[in-house]
C-alpha positions, 0 to 999 in steps of 0.5 A: 490522545486517550483511546483504548489500545483496540481503538488506537490501533484501528484509529492509526491503521486507518489514518496510515492508509489514509496517508499513504493515498495522500502520498501517492495522489500527491506525487501523481498530482506533481506530474500532472497538476491538471488532473481534476480526478486526482485533485479531488482524491486528495480532497476526499482523502483529507476530508476523511482524515478530518472526520476520523480526527475529529471523531477521536478529538485530535483538534490540532490535526482537525485544523490543519486538515481543514486549512488543507481542504480549503486550498484544495477546494480553491484548486478544485474550483478553478481559483488556483493552479497547482505549483511547486509551493502548493505541493511542498505545503501539502507534503509538509502537512502530510508529514505533520499529520504523521508526526501529531498522531504518532505514539507520544507526539510532541504537540509542537504548537508553533509549527502548526501555526507556522504551517497554518499561517502558510496555507492562509497566505496561499488562500488570500493569493492566486497564482493564475496567469492574467488570461486565467485571471481575465476569463469569463466566468462559467455561464450562471444557471438561468434566472439566477435571482439577484441576491447579495451573493450573487452581487459579491460574486459579480463585484468581484468578477469586475474587479478582475479576480476569480468569481466565487460561485453563486449560492444555490439552495439544495434539497437533500433526502437520506435515511441513514441505517444506524444513528451513529454519525448523523449528528456529525453530518447534519453539523457539517451540513450546517457549516455550509451555509443556510440549513433547516432539518426536517425529521420524518418519524412515520417509520419509528417501531414501537417502544418494544421493538426499539433498537437505539443503534438503528435510525428510525428517521428519515431526513429532509434537509434544506441547505443554500450554500455557494460551495456547489454539489461537490462539497455536499457530497463529500459530506455524506462520505461517511454514511452507511453504504446502506443508506439513502442519499439523494440531492437535487437542486431547487428551483427559484420558483419553489424555493419561497414554498420549500422554506416555509413547508419545512418551517411549518411544525406539524408534531408538537408545539414549539413556535417559539424555537422556529425562525420566521420564513425566509423570503424568497431567493436562495440566499437566506441571511447568515445571521438568521436564527440557528437551524431547527428540526421539524417533525413532519410527513415526508415532503413532495418529491424533489423538483429535478434541476436542469444540469442533472436530476436528483443526484443519487449517492447510494441506490434509492431505497422504494417506498417503504410501507406505512405503519410501524411493523410494516417497516420492521418487517422492511428492515429485516427483509433488506438485503446486506452487502456482501463483505469482500475484505476482513482486517486480520491481526497479523499475529494471528495470521502467523499463528495460523501459518505455524498451526499449517505447518504442524499440520503438514508435518503430521500428515507427512508422518501419516503418509510414512505410517500408511506407507509402512502398514500398506492397509488400503483404507488407511493409504486412502484416508492418508492421501485425502489428508494430504490432499486437503492439507496441500489446499490449506497450505496453498490458501494460507500462504496466499492470504500471506502473499501481497502485492510488492508494489505497496513498498515500491510507492512509499520510495516515491516520496524518498526520491523526490525528497532526497533528490530536491534536497542534493538538487538533482533531477531524478525520475523513478520508475517502479515495474512489476508492482503486482508481483507478490511476495510473503509479507514477512519478506516485505516487511524486511524488505523495505530497510534493504532498498532505502539504503540502496535507493540513497546509494543510488541518488548520492553516488550513483546519479550525477548532477544535472550539469555533470550529466550534460557534459557528458551527453545525458539528459539532465534528469537521471532515472532510477528504476525499481522492478520486480518479477517472478523466476521460478521459486523466486523474485528477482529484484532490480534497481537500475540507475543510468548514473556514473556506475562504479570504477572497479580499480578505485574499489580494489584499491580502496580495499588494498588501503584498508587492508581488506584484500592483498595487493597481488590477489586476482579478483573478478569485477563481481567479486571486487564490486561485493567487496562494497557490502563489507563493515565500514567500507565506502569510496565517498571522499566525503560524509553527508547526512545521506551516506559515506560512512559504510554502514548502508550497504553492510545493512543491506547485505545482512538484511538480505541474508536474513531472508535467505536472499542474494545480491548481485552488481553489475556496473560499468562506468560512466553507463550506470549499475544493476543491482539485483536481488534475489529473494525466496517467495516465501519463507515458511513452507516449500515443496522440496525433493528429499534426497539420501547421501551418506546416510543423511537426508537432504532437501532440495527446492521443488522449483530448482529441479528439472529432472533426476537420471541415473549415473552408474559407476562406470560412466562417473569414472569415464567422466574423471576430473571433468564430472560432467554427464551427457544429457540429449546433447548437452554437457551439464556439470555435476557435483557429488553430495557425499564429497562436498560435505565429506559424507562417510561411506562408499558410493553406490553402483548407481547414484541418482543426478538431480538436474538443477536449473538456475539463472539459465545454468544447469548443475547436477547433484550426485546423490545415493538415492532419491526418496521423493516429493514432501512438503517442507516446514522450513525451520531457521537453523538457530543463532548458535549455528548461524549462516552455513554455505550451501544451507538455507535451513532444516525441516523436520521429517515424517518420522521425527528425523531432521533434513537440512535443506540445500541452497544449491546456488550457493553450493554450486558457486562455492565449488566453482570457486574452490575449483578455480 
């Protein structure tokens, strides 16, 4: 596939979205096999894929898409039911599409031929029950003419096979705004049956005003086909949104006049190129000469059919005034469709976020300068710049936010395939898909979630027989949910499987020399051992898990996102894995504090309030380190002591009260400087991960402040005290 880089990227992006939509629709169809809208969604998706691949010359994909389309056309027509064999084959075709279109893909023609043959076999067979096959066909339109196609349909019905729809003639009028794709539309219409086309050039502009990209013609097409109106409607999926297209059934009594009207040439003199007029009846012989294009004035308006008149596929355009100048003015006056979305390269978006971060730092310098000079005019400008930079920051970060459901949806296929391979019955339930996260977080979250789900499927969910022996339903259940909690997003992976045995995990860790035999550990600490490299309790290695690599990947992936992961489990009941992630990795609101001459940033989303702590009150609390806050006892830690900072404790300290997961804790600091926007910078690979520190930022005066990881800091102090 020889494409320019820009065109290939656009093509692959479009194909990727179509394949993702196919995956989702097929998974939903498995649960609702009789949903007509889902069947139409799949048919349209395959049709779109076929058109896109056809434009870029991917012939193998076009052939496969046509085979899939034909099978689902039988499903849509009621000649076949959706079953597991059809769905498995459709999923295989979807995967083959992805392999065909991948960079440097192996042609693997034998695989394609085998897949095509499987679809051909489906087309030759039916899986309808005897009752369905013997059911009478839908009543035909009144006064349907007797044709060879109709006779064939009746013969098939009499033999007990599902009857194919009778051929009918339709009149199509459309006026594309652009020339691009018009020939492809006409070719596809010809492929549906007997077809004649008329192009009206009455609105064509003068040569001086001619625009090669604009289409000056209005087309009238007569098509005799047994595919039905839906097949005609699908042809116009690629028609420009601003164009007009209507489809109407042609009544029996006007068939002869309609065909002869299009057959008569009105411009030029080329009678030898025109076929003979078609005899009465909608089904013209398929062996007739090739369809031709006749240039004439617009034909008379279409007559509406009894089952629904002219079917508009886009808003009908008013009658255009006569003359080329009037036509040109009408095109200029035509309203343009509003653009609701715009594709932007992710690299450009990242550059924009970086520039906004630099702007935030510059704005902090301006605000500090205005505060030092105390000039009213400068202070007013600084406040205005701060307001604008805050709005720009929020809007820019909002653009980067994506619903996490885009990641959740692709796991349904993973669970289906793995559960089928392992002969287990598992249902995946997703909740909170609308929860938004920074796109960088979502991109890096995929691999950890894949490993966690594979672990739950392999180790967590039991076989149907084992589940029923323990009084559980045969089908296991995995719940994947997300929700906001302050400045974080909580992701839960819950299964109702066999759970984890802490004693077994501890024994395995002692055996591997990871912990001492006399070590005192809580269940949470024991469960955290499974994240160590090479640790696994699996008795045998499978192609899914057992080598002790997956959970190590999970831990490192979550740590790189500045997140946390906790495990709760009960043997025989199931397990719950909780992942806590920051909303964004770029810019946050922070509270700047000072202790021991150093500045620190506390994420503002964790801060509840600030209270004063005198030296006398602190000495009364002794080693307990607690303060009484409106009848509640809140423990606190002194930042100066945790980090070993030099200097004496001031007479009056400030305690920043934070809340995390329902627990309150205080941080005693020398001074609370104030709120500021914080551009998060990584500590770098040389420093690596430091407990209690999640990053750094640059202050307005050019100095640096460390960003505190409050939950980790408090947890480490608790462990040391214990």
